[in-house]
C-alpha positions in Angstrom: -0.2 0.1 0.2 2.6 2.3 0.7 4.3 2.1 -3.1 0.2 3.0 -3.9 0.9 6.5 -1.8 4.5 7.4 -3.1 3.5 7.0 -6.3 0.0 9.4 -5.9 1.7 11.5 -4.2 4.9 12.0 -7.1 1.9 12.1 -9.7 0.5 15.3 -7.2 4.0 16.7 -6.9 4.2 15.6 -10.6 0.8 18.1 -11.3 1.7 21.1 -9.4 4.9 21.2 -11.4 2.9 21.0 -14.6 0.5 24.1 -13.5 3.8 25.8 -12.7 5.2 25.4 -16.3 1.8 26.4 -18.2 2.9 30.2 -16.5 6.4 30.4 -17.9 6.1 33.0 -20.2 9.1 31.0 -22.9 6.1 27.7 -22.7 2.8 30.2 -23.0 4.1 31.5 -26.4 5.2 27.6 -27.8 1.2 26.3 -28.5 2.9 22.8 -29.3 4.8 22.5 -25.9 1.7 24.3 -24.1 -0.7 22.3 -25.5 1.1 19.0 -24.5 2.0 20.2 -21.0 -2.5 21.2 -20.7 -3.4 17.5 -22.0 -1.1 15.6 -19.2 -2.6 18.0 -16.8 -6.3 16.9 -17.9 -4.6 13.2 -17.9 -3.7 13.8 -14.2 -7.1 15.7 -12.9 -8.9 12.7 -12.2 -6.1 11.7 -10.3 -4.9 14.1 -8.1 -8.3 15.3 -7.3 -9.1 12.2 -6.2 -6.0 11.8 -4.0 -6.7 15.4 -2.5 -10.3 13.7 -1.6 -8.6 10.9 -0.2 -6.1 13.4 2.2 -8.8 15.4 3.2 -11.7 12.7 4.6 -8.3 10.4 6.3 -7.3 14.1 7.9 -11.0 14.1 8.8 -10.9 10.9 9.8 -7.6 11.7 12.4 -9.1 14.2 14.0 -12.5 12.1 15.1 -10.1 10.3 16.2 -8.2 12.3 18.5 -11.2 13.8 19.9 -12.6 9.9 20.6 -9.3 8.8 22.4 -9.2 12.4 24.3 -10.6 11.2 27.9 -12.2 15.3 29.0 -13.9 15.6 25.7 -17.6 15.7 26.5 -20.1 13.1 25.5 -22.4 14.6 23.2 -18.8 15.1 21.0 -17.8 12.0 21.5 -20.7 10.7 19.8 -20.7 13.5 16.5 -17.2 12.5 16.8 -18.4 8.4 16.3 -20.3 8.7 13.5 -18.1 11.2 11.2 -15.5 8.6 12.0 -18.0 6.3 10.4 -18.9 7.7 7.6 -15.9 9.0 6.7 -14.4 5.8 6.9 -16.4 4.0 4.8 -16.2 6.7 2.2 -12.3 6.5 2.1 -12.5 2.8 1.4 -14.9 4.0 -1.5 -12.5 6.2 -2.4 -9.6 3.9 -2.2 -11.5 1.5 -4.9 -11.9 4.8 -7.1 -8.0 5.4 -6.9 -7.3 2.2 -8.4 -9.7 1.6 -11.1 -7.7 5.6 -12.1 -4.5 4.1 -11.7 -5.1 1.3 -14.2 -3.0 0.7 -17.2 -4.9 3.5 -19.7 -5.9 2.1 -23.0 -4.0 4.8 -25.1 -7.0 4.5 -28.3 -9.9 5.7 -26.0 -9.8 8.8 -26.9 -9.9 8.6 -30.4 -12.4 8.2 -32.9 -13.5 4.9 -34.2 -14.1 2.9 -37.7 -17.4 0.8 -37.2 -17.9 -1.9 -39.9 -20.8 -3.7 -39.7 -21.5 -7.1 -42.0 -24.3 -9.1 -42.1 -23.6 -12.9 -41.1 -25.7 -16.6 -41.4 -29.1 -16.0 -41.9 -29.7 -14.0 -45.8 -31.9 -11.1 -46.1 -32.7 -10.8 -42.1 -29.2 -10.6 -41.2 -28.8 -7.6 -43.9 -31.9 -6.2 -41.7 -30.9 -6.4 -38.9 -27.0 -5.1 -40.0 -29.1 -2.2 -41.2 -31.1 -2.1 -37.5 -27.8 -1.7 -35.8 -26.0 0.7 -38.0 -29.2 3.5 -37.0 -28.8 2.5 -33.2 -25.1 3.6 -33.5 -26.0 6.5 -35.8 -28.8 7.4 -32.5 -26.4 6.6 -30.2 -23.6 8.4 -31.4 -26.4 11.3 -32.3 -27.5 11.6 -28.6 -23.7 11.7 -27.7 -23.2 14.6 -30.6 -20.6 12.9 -31.9 -20.1 12.7 -35.9 -20.8 10.1 -38.7 -19.7 9.5 -41.8 -20.1 6.3 -44.3 -16.9 5.5 -45.9 -18.3 2.5 -47.8 -21.1 0.7 -47.9 -22.9 -2.0 -49.8 -26.5 -1.7 -49.5 -29.1 -4.8 -50.6 -33.1 -4.6 -52.4 -34.2 -5.2 -49.4 -33.3 -2.4 -47.7 -30.3 -4.2 -45.5 -26.5 -3.8 -45.2 -24.5 -6.7 -46.7 -21.5 -4.8 -45.4 -20.6 -0.9 -44.0 -18.0 0.7 -42.7 -18.4 4.7 -41.3 -16.2 6.8 -39.2 -17.2 8.2 -35.6 -16.0 11.7 -34.7 -16.6 12.4 -31.3 -14.9 12.5 -27.4 -14.1 9.2 -26.3 -16.0 6.8 -28.9 -13.6 4.1 -28.8 -14.1 4.1 -24.6 -17.7 3.4 -25.0 -18.2 1.4 -28.5 -14.9 -1.0 -28.1 -16.4 -3.6 -26.5 -19.4 -4.1 -29.3 -16.9 -6.0 -31.5 -18.5 -9.2 -31.9 -21.6 -11.2 -33.3 -24.5 -10.0 -32.7 -27.7 -12.5 -32.7 -31.0 -11.8 -33.7 -33.9 -13.4 -33.2 -37.3 -13.0 -34.5 -40.1 -13.7 -36.7 -39.1 -11.8 -40.3 -42.1 -10.0 -41.9 -42.1 -12.9 -44.9 -42.2 -15.9 -42.3 -46.1 -17.4 -42.9 -45.7 -19.8 -40.0 -44.8 -17.5 -37.3 -41.8 -19.5 -37.1 -39.2 -17.7 -35.3 -35.5 -16.9 -37.2 -32.5 -16.5 -35.9 -29.9 -14.3 -37.9 -26.2 -12.8 -37.3 -24.5 -9.6 -37.1 -20.4 -9.5 -36.9 -19.2 -6.0 -36.1 -16.0 -4.3 -35.5 -14.6 -1.1 -33.3 -11.1 0.1 -35.1 -9.5 3.0 -33.4 -9.1 5.6 -36.1 -5.1 5.7 -36.7 -2.7 8.6 -38.3 -0.5 8.4 -40.4 2.4 8.6 -38.5 0.8 5.5 -36.0 0.9 3.4 -38.7 3.8 2.8 -41.9 2.5 1.4 -44.3 4.7 0.9 -47.5 3.6 1.8 -51.2 5.6 -0.9 -52.7 3.0 -3.6 -50.6 0.4 -1.7 -52.0 -2.1 -3.2 -54.7 -4.9 -0.5 -56.4 -7.5 -1.5 -58.5 -10.0 0.6 -59.4 -13.7 -0.2 -60.7 -16.9 1.3 -61.1 -19.3 1.9 -58.2 -22.5 0.1 -58.2 -25.4 0.4 -56.0 -28.6 -1.0 -54.7 -30.4 -2.5 -58.0 -27.7 -0.6 -60.4 -29.2 2.7 -58.9 -26.5 5.3 -58.1 -23.8 3.4 -61.2 -21.6 5.9 -61.4 -20.3 5.5 -65.5 -16.2 6.6 -64.4 -14.1 4.0 -62.8 -14.3 6.0 -59.1 -14.6 3.2 -56.7 -10.7 2.1 -55.4 -9.6 -1.6 -54.1 -6.7 -1.7 -52.3 -5.1 -4.7 -50.7 -1.8 -4.7 -48.4 -0.2 -7.5 -49.9 1.5 -8.6 -46.4 -1.4 -9.2 -44.7 -3.9 -9.8 -46.9 -6.0 -7.1 -46.1 -8.4 -5.6 -48.6 -10.6 -2.6 -48.4 -13.1 -0.8 -51.1 -14.5 2.5 -51.3 -17.0 4.4 -53.8 -19.2 6.2 -51.7 -17.5 9.2 -53.3 -18.0 9.6 -56.8 -14.0 11.7 -56.5 -11.5 8.6 -57.0 -9.0 10.7 -54.8 -11.5 11.1 -52.4 -12.6 7.7 -52.2 -8.7 6.3 -52.3 -8.1 8.6 -49.1 -11.1 7.1 -47.5 -10.0 3.4 -48.1 -6.5 4.2 -47.1 -8.1 5.5 -43.7 -9.7 2.0 -43.3 -7.2 0.3 -44.0 -4.5 2.0 -41.6 -7.1 1.1 -38.9 -7.0 -2.6 -40.3 -4.0 -3.0 -40.0 -3.2 -1.3 -36.8 -5.7 -3.1 -35.1 -4.6 -6.5 -35.9 -1.6 -5.8 -34.4 -2.7 -4.6 -31.8 -4.7 -8.2 -31.2 -2.0 -10.6 -31.8 -0.6 -8.1 -28.7 -3.7 -8.7 -26.5 -3.8 -11.9 -27.7 -2.2 -13.5 -24.2 -4.9 -11.5 -22.2 -8.0 -13.0 -20.9 -10.0 -11.1 -20.9 -9.2 -8.9 -24.1 -9.9 -12.7 -26.0 -13.6 -12.4 -24.5 -14.0 -9.8 -26.8 -12.4 -10.7 -29.5 -14.1 -10.6 -32.9 -16.2 -14.1 -34.2 -16.7 -15.4 -37.7 -20.1 -14.6 -38.1 -21.5 -17.9 -37.5 -24.6 -18.3 -35.0 -22.9 -19.8 -32.6 -20.0 -17.2 -31.6 -22.3 -14.7 -30.6 -21.6 -11.8 -27.7 -25.1 -10.1 -27.4 -28.5 -11.7 -28.8 -31.5 -9.8 -29.7 -34.4 -12.2 -29.0 -37.4 -9.7 -30.0 -40.3 -12.1 -28.6 -39.3 -11.4 -25.5 -38.0 -8.3 -26.1 -34.9 -8.7 -24.3 -31.4 -7.7 -25.3 -28.8 -10.4 -23.6 -24.6 -9.8 -23.6 -23.0 -13.1 -22.8 -19.5 -11.6 -21.7 -21.2 -10.5 -18.6 -24.3 -12.0 -18.3 -26.5 -9.1 -19.0 -30.2 -9.2 -19.5 -32.0 -6.0 -20.3 -35.7 -6.1 -21.5 -35.2 -3.0 -23.2 -35.2 -4.6 -27.0 -36.6 -1.6 -28.2 -35.6 1.7 -26.8 -32.1 0.3 -27.0 -32.3 -0.4 -30.8 -33.3 3.4 -30.7 -29.5 4.2 -29.6 -30.1 3.9 -25.6 -27.2 1.5 -25.0 -25.7 3.6 -22.3 -26.8 1.3 -19.9 -24.8 -2.1 -21.0 -22.4 -0.1 -22.0 -21.7 1.6 -18.5 -21.9 -2.7 -17.4 -19.0 -3.5 -19.9 -17.0 -1.0 -19.1 -17.6 -2.2 -15.3 -17.1 -5.5 -15.8 -13.6 -5.0 -17.8 -12.0 -2.5 -14.8 -12.7 -5.2 -12.2 -11.1 -7.6 -14.3 -8.1 -5.8 -14.8 -8.4 -5.1 -11.2 -7.7 -8.7 -10.7 -5.1 -9.2 -12.7 -2.9 -6.4 -12.5 -1.4 -5.5 -9.5 -1.7 -1.4 -8.3 0.7 -1.8 -5.7 
């Protein structure tokens, strides 16, 4: 425990020094250095504030203890001191747990934008229709958090379903909120075309990738095969008469991306490279994390019905996340973007896993 508090005190000292640096005239005029220090301060602030709160409560406990140990204290004062002591003792334990969570190693991608890919799996047209429902859910959730959604690539079916779609979500902490959505989503419902009322089971895969910059992942142009082709839409609509659509193959990894949303070949290539960088980066990160059990539970499957992270059962009106055993009877509101309850539960579970597997001291 001593190591924990030594670490917290060192962070407190560092926080004070950084604040002093922000008052330095030389740093004030250096925008890049000022921004770097300000960013580090923002990162340390929650920990330091919680540590200072801990110190304040601990001091109040010691003060109450002093009164209780003083035999000359009157009965009423001692009673008040005992009540204050009991309340603060419980509060101190809660603050300590919060400090342990704040000191856990942070995911370096948490503050990043995300690229989300949705693909219909087993179930044909019904899977494609549910893929569209999931896209709508993430779109509405993004709106509720004032995030911006931009479609990068899509393949729409004639019935209005989605075979596959890639889209960028830009917003504060988007990756930290959505990273646990990666995996196979299973839907159980009676399709509109089913005359006998039989429940069908279909699957959709979701991949959530952190958006990465050029400097984070280096791609050699000699490793790329770039093909152009004519864009096409559902039912022959929106067909592009010029070869503006782009397909890029990263030969070393076999990763293939396509983009045809824009009429400009240049814009499609730029978007395709954005997706490619994120895919290769995610692949490298997945390889690094493969040995961590808590991360393995959250990786994307193949799209088979048996590989699932979540089930959406329409006849029962329930959504079940199988990783944490949580069932919510609010399928309609969730598909309308009310996702915070299940996302918060996943974040809490993940933190508990990390606390169990990592030593803070």
